[in-house]
C-alpha positions as CSV (number, residue, x, y, z in Angstrom):
1,M,0.0,0.0,0.0
2,Y,2.8,2.4,0.8
3,K,4.4,1.9,-2.6
4,R,1.1,2.9,-4.3
5,Q,0.9,6.0,-2.2
6,A,4.5,6.9,-3.1
7,V,3.7,6.5,-6.8
8,T,0.6,8.6,-6.4
9,R,2.5,11.3,-4.6
10,G,5.2,11.3,-7.2
11,L,2.7,11.6,-10.1
12,C,0.9,14.4,-8.3
13,A,4.2,16.2,-7.7
14,A,5.1,15.8,-11.4
15,G,1.7,17.0,-12.4
16,I,2.0,20.1,-10.3
17,A,5.5,20.8,-11.6
18,L,4.4,20.4,-15.2
19,A,1.3,22.6,-14.6
20,G,3.7,25.3,-13.3
21,V,5.9,25.1,-16.4
22,A,2.8,25.1,-18.7
23,E,1.4,28.2,-16.9
24,V,4.7,30.1,-17.2
25,L,5.0,29.2,-20.9
26,T,1.5,30.7,-21.5
27,I,2.8,34.0,-20.3
28,S,-0.5,34.6,-18.5
29,R,-0.1,37.3,-15.9
30,A,-3.1,36.4,-13.8
31,G,-2.5,32.7,-14.3
32,V,1.0,32.8,-12.7
33,I,-0.4,34.7,-9.7
34,I,-3.4,32.5,-9.3
35,L,-1.4,29.2,-9.6
36,A,1.1,30.5,-7.0
37,L,-1.7,31.5,-4.5
38,T,-3.6,28.3,-5.1
39,L,-0.6,26.1,-4.5
40,A,0.4,28.0,-1.4
41,G,-3.2,27.8,-0.1
42,A,-3.4,24.1,-0.8
43,A,0.0,23.5,0.9
44,L,-1.1,25.5,4.0
45,A,-4.4,23.6,4.2
46,T,-3.0,20.1,3.8
47,T,0.4,20.2,5.5
48,S,1.0,19.7,9.2
49,F,3.2,22.4,10.7
50,Q,5.5,20.0,12.5
51,M,9.0,20.6,11.0
52,T,11.0,17.6,9.9
53,P,14.2,17.5,7.9
54,K,12.2,15.9,5.0
55,K,9.7,18.8,4.9
56,I,12.5,21.3,5.1
57,A,14.3,19.6,2.2
58,I,11.1,19.5,0.1
59,C,10.4,23.2,0.8
60,F,13.9,24.1,-0.3
61,L,13.5,22.0,-3.5
62,V,10.2,23.6,-4.3
63,I,11.5,27.1,-3.7
64,A,14.6,26.4,-5.8
65,G,12.5,24.9,-8.6
66,A,10.0,27.7,-8.6
67,G,12.8,30.3,-8.2
68,G,14.7,28.8,-11.1
69,L,11.6,28.7,-13.3
70,A,10.7,32.3,-12.4
71,A,14.3,33.5,-13.1
72,K,14.4,31.7,-16.4
73,S,11.1,33.2,-17.6
74,W,11.3,36.6,-15.7
75,H,12.2,38.7,-18.8
76,T,9.2,37.4,-20.7
77,L,6.9,37.7,-17.8
78,K,8.1,41.2,-17.0
79,E,7.5,42.3,-20.6
80,R,4.0,40.8,-20.4
81,F,3.2,42.7,-17.2
82,K,4.5,46.0,-18.7
83,S,2.7,45.4,-22.0
84,S,-0.5,47.3,-21.1
85,T,-2.0,49.2,-18.2
86,L,-5.4,48.6,-16.7
87,E,-6.7,51.7,-18.4
88,E,-5.6,50.4,-21.8
89,E,-7.1,47.0,-21.2
90,Y,-10.4,47.9,-19.6
91,G,-11.0,51.5,-20.4
92,N,-10.2,51.7,-24.1
93,H,-13.3,51.0,-26.1
94,H,-11.4,50.5,-29.3
95,N,-9.0,47.9,-28.0
96,L,-9.9,44.2,-28.1
97,G,-8.7,43.6,-24.6
98,R,-10.5,42.3,-21.5
99,G,-12.7,45.3,-21.3
100,Y,-14.1,44.7,-24.7
101,Y,-15.1,41.2,-23.8
102,L,-16.6,42.3,-20.5
103,R,-18.7,44.8,-22.4
104,V,-19.9,42.0,-24.7
105,A,-20.6,39.8,-21.7
106,Q,-22.6,42.7,-20.1
107,A,-24.7,43.1,-23.2
108,M,-25.3,39.3,-23.3
109,V,-26.3,39.1,-19.7
110,A,-28.8,42.0,-20.2
111,E,-30.7,39.8,-22.6
112,H,-29.9,36.3,-21.5
113,W,-29.7,36.7,-17.7
114,L,-29.7,32.9,-17.1
115,G,-26.7,32.5,-19.5
116,V,-26.4,31.0,-22.9
117,G,-25.3,27.6,-22.0
118,L,-21.9,25.9,-21.8
119,N,-19.7,26.4,-24.8
120,N,-22.1,28.8,-26.5
121,W,-20.3,32.1,-25.8
122,S,-18.7,32.4,-29.2
123,Y,-21.9,31.6,-31.1
124,W,-24.1,34.1,-29.2
125,A,-21.3,36.8,-29.2
126,S,-20.6,36.6,-32.9
127,K,-24.1,35.9,-34.2
128,D,-26.1,38.1,-31.9
129,V,-24.5,40.5,-29.6
130,Y,-21.8,41.9,-31.9
131,K,-24.4,42.7,-34.6
132,R,-26.9,44.3,-32.2
133,Q,-24.3,46.4,-30.4
134,G,-22.5,47.4,-33.6
135,L,-19.3,45.8,-32.4
136,R,-16.6,44.5,-34.6
137,H,-15.3,40.9,-34.2
């Protein structure tokens, strides 16, 4: 039974590590922050606070791995964070940033307040909302 637990833990650790690498490769600003906070919260919620040499070693390995990944991708992430301001993304009505899609969602909710169903956003946005709102797509 212990061998199966060790294999499961190893697979979970590998999955978390690969998810971290994949997230950094997407250059998603919010995704990097959300993943870090989620993993930190999960670690705090599931780990006992009794310090052992094994836990200290694992902490150092995780910090070293995350630090190395952050250092390797820092230039790209820094450029992504500097690429636009909140005003440019949300306030500019001519930019196809997040603000544009929030305005489309707001128009959609005004008519379909219960939603349009799973995986139907693109259909309703392009076939209905864009035309009625005079928006480009």
